[in-house]
C-alpha positions in Angstrom: 25.5 222.2 86.2 24.0 225.7 85.6 21.7 225.6 88.6 22.8 228.8 90.2 22.3 231.1 87.2 18.9 229.3 86.6 17.9 230.0 90.2 18.9 233.7 89.8 17.0 233.9 86.6 13.9 232.4 88.2 14.1 234.7 91.2 14.5 237.7 88.9 11.5 236.6 86.9 9.5 236.2 90.1 10.5 239.7 91.4 9.5 241.2 88.0 6.2 239.4 88.1 5.4 240.5 91.6 6.4 244.1 90.8 4.1 244.0 87.7 1.3 242.7 89.9 1.8 245.5 92.4 1.6 248.1 89.6 -1.6 246.5 88.3 -3.0 246.6 91.8 -2.2 250.3 92.3 -3.6 251.3 88.9 -6.7 249.0 88.8 -7.3 248.1 92.4 -10.3 250.4 92.8 -12.3 248.2 90.5 -11.6 245.1 92.8 -12.2 246.9 96.1 -15.6 248.5 95.5 -17.5 246.4 98.0 -14.6 245.2 100.2 -13.7 247.8 102.9 -10.5 246.0 104.1 -9.1 245.7 100.5 -10.1 249.3 99.9 -7.8 250.5 102.7 -5.0 248.3 101.5 -5.4 249.8 98.0 -5.4 253.3 99.4 -2.2 252.6 101.3 -0.7 251.0 98.2 -1.7 254.0 96.1 -0.2 256.5 98.5 3.0 254.4 98.6 3.2 254.2 94.8 2.6 258.0 94.4 5.2 258.9 97.1 7.7 256.5 95.5 7.3 258.2 92.2 7.2 261.8 93.4 10.0 261.7 96.0 13.6 260.5 95.8 12.8 257.5 98.0 14.0 254.2 96.7 11.4 251.4 96.2 13.2 249.0 98.6 15.7 249.8 101.3 
């Protein structure tokens, strides 16, 4: 009966969880990427994106 609000709540929780994972990746990703060159470049791009999002008036998502 309350499936739509439950779905929205589950989707909001999933978005919050993914956002938290991205923040953890940006902050602590260097530890994971020490010996993995492809992941290192992904982390650098993520780090640049995170810094630019915080320092400029760009929104996180368009």
